[in-house]
N, C-alpha and C positions, 0 to 999 in steps of 0.2 A: 367706377359705377355710373351710368348714364341715367338721366332723370329728365321729367317735364319741369321746366323752371317756370313757376307761376308766379307773376308780379301782379300785384294789384295796387291801384293807385286812387280809386274813389274814395271820398270822405264819407259817404253814405252807409257804410256796412252793409248789412243785410238788405237794406232798401234800395242799394244800387243796382240798377238794370244790368250795368255791365258785368258785374259780379253775378247776377242771377243767370244771365247768358252763359258766363263762363262756367257756371256750374253744370249745365247741360253738356258741356265738353267734358268736363271731369267726371260726371257720371258715366261717361262712356270710355274712361280711360282706365286701363288696368295695370299701368306700371307705376313706377315710383314718381312723387310729386315732391318738389322743393318748394314751399311757399314763402314768399316775402310779402307782407303787407306794408307798403310805404306809408299809407295813411295812419297806421297805428304805431308804426316805428320808423319815421322817416330816416333817410340817409343825409348826412351833411352836405349842404352845398359846397361845390368845388371851392377851395381856399387858395389863397396865394402859396400857403405851405404844401398844399397838394399839387399844384402846378409844378412849383420848384424841385419836388421831390421826384418828379419823372424824369429830371436832367441833372440829378445828382447822385453821387456813389452813396450808397446805404452807409458806409462808414463816415460819412460827412453829413448825415442829416442832423438838423437840429431836432430837439424834442417834438416841436410841433410838426416837423416835416416827417419823423418817424411815425408819428400818431397817424397823420394823413395818408401816407403810405400804406400803412396797415390796413386802414379802411378799404382803400383801393384795391390791395391785394387780394382781401378776402371777397370782395364783390367781383373781381374779374375771376378769380378761381371759380366761384360759384357759377358765373355765367359761362365760362368755357367748359364747365364740367356736365353742362346739359347737353342732351341730344335734340331737344324740341323746346318750344317755348310758348307761354301764353300770358299774352299782356292786356290787363283790362284799363283802358286809358280813356276816360269819359272826356267830352268837351266841356270846359270850363271857359266861359269868356272867350269863345272861339279858338281856343288853343288847349294844350294839354295841361293837367294838373302839375304845379311846379315840382311836387314830389317826385314826379316822374322824370322830369327834366333833369332834376339833381342826380337821380341814379343814373341817367345816360351819361351825364358829364363826368361821374365817376368811372364809369366802365369803358367808355370809348377813349382808348390810349393808342396813340401811334406806336407801332412796334410791338404792340401787345395784343390788341383786339382788332385793330386795323393798321394796313399798310397800303400806301398809294401806289407801291409797285409789286404787290403781291397779294392774292386773296387773304381775305380775314381766316384765323383759324376756325371760324364758326360758319364759314361760307357754306351755303346751300342747306343749311339745318332748317327744318320747318319751323314757322312761327305764326301764330295767330294773334291779330290785334283785334279786340273787341272795344268798340267805341261808341257808346251810346250819347244821344244828345237829345235835348228837350224839342227841338224844332226840326225842321226838314231842310237840308242843305244840298239837295240833288238838283238837277236839270229841273228848270221850271219853277223852282221855289224862290220865293222873294230874296232869301239869303244865300241862294246858289253862288259859289266862288268865295265864300267866306268860311270855309272849313279850313283850319291852319293846324289840324290835328292829324288827319290821315296822310295827307300829302307829305308832310314834314316827316312823320314817322315812317312812312314807305322809303323816303330817301334815306334817312339815318340809319334805319334798320337794315334796308334791303339793297342799296346800292353796292355795287361790286367794290368800290373804293371805299366803303364805310364797313359796315359790319356784314353785309353780303348774305344777310338771312333770306330765306325763301319765304316771302310775307304773303298771308291772306288776311284780308280785313273782312270783319263782320260788323255792321253798323245798325243797331237798333235806333230808329227815330222817332220823333214826336212823343218823347216821354213825358212832357208835360201836359198833353192833351188830357188825360183822365183827371188832372187837377185845375183845369181852366174850363168852367162852364162854356165860354165864349167860343172855345174850340171844339165844341162836341160834335160838330159836322166831320171832324177829322178823326173820330175814334175809331171807325173801320180801318181807315189807313194805319192809324198806330197798332190796332190788334193785328193787322196783316204783318207789320214790320216786325212786332215781337215773336210771331210765331214762326216767320222766315228765320230770324236770327236765332232762335232755339234750335230749329231744325238744321241750319246750317253748321251750328256749333256741334250737334250731335254726328252729323256727317263727318266734319273734320277730325274729330277724334278717332272714329274708324279709318279714315283715309291716312292720317298721320301713322297710326299704328302699323298699318299695311304698307307704309312706305310709298303711298300713292297720293294723288292730289284728286280731291273731289271735284266733280263737274260742277 
């Protein structure tokens, strides 16, 4: 059975803008969804046992390696079982939440989900990354060039020598503006960014379902 694998990583629950925009995509999705909320149920960070298990025959596992391998196997099976992906990954201190990095470290395994000499088993599958952030990081913004979320994810998720997914990013910006009176002049830009992100998410739900890419 194929499904949309929806991975959440925002700590804000329903108040999360990333999750709210993701909901606009989900509202237009008619297929099956497997949801993993990393904020509510984090996966373990990659341990020495987890690394060693990748190069050890199962019959030779220590108890710690067996436990770590079981976690990796379940997460990789879930990842490879999906036909499309929805990742909500807000910017925290210029980069991704640590819980999402922990998940990536568990599922990015040479010889299983990635191979430097052959495409990933997931290569070409559509994936949407929704990454809200409190300020603006695009051209002309004072913090332009300090976005270490989207470029990193586009490389890890999208490069052919890594996971090879067909990545589309949706970036709701200026989410702190409604909460900071000093930034009131930016409210129209914030509202425009939110409206554009929700519209794009709805558009992508239809595009992925139809096997196309929205313009």
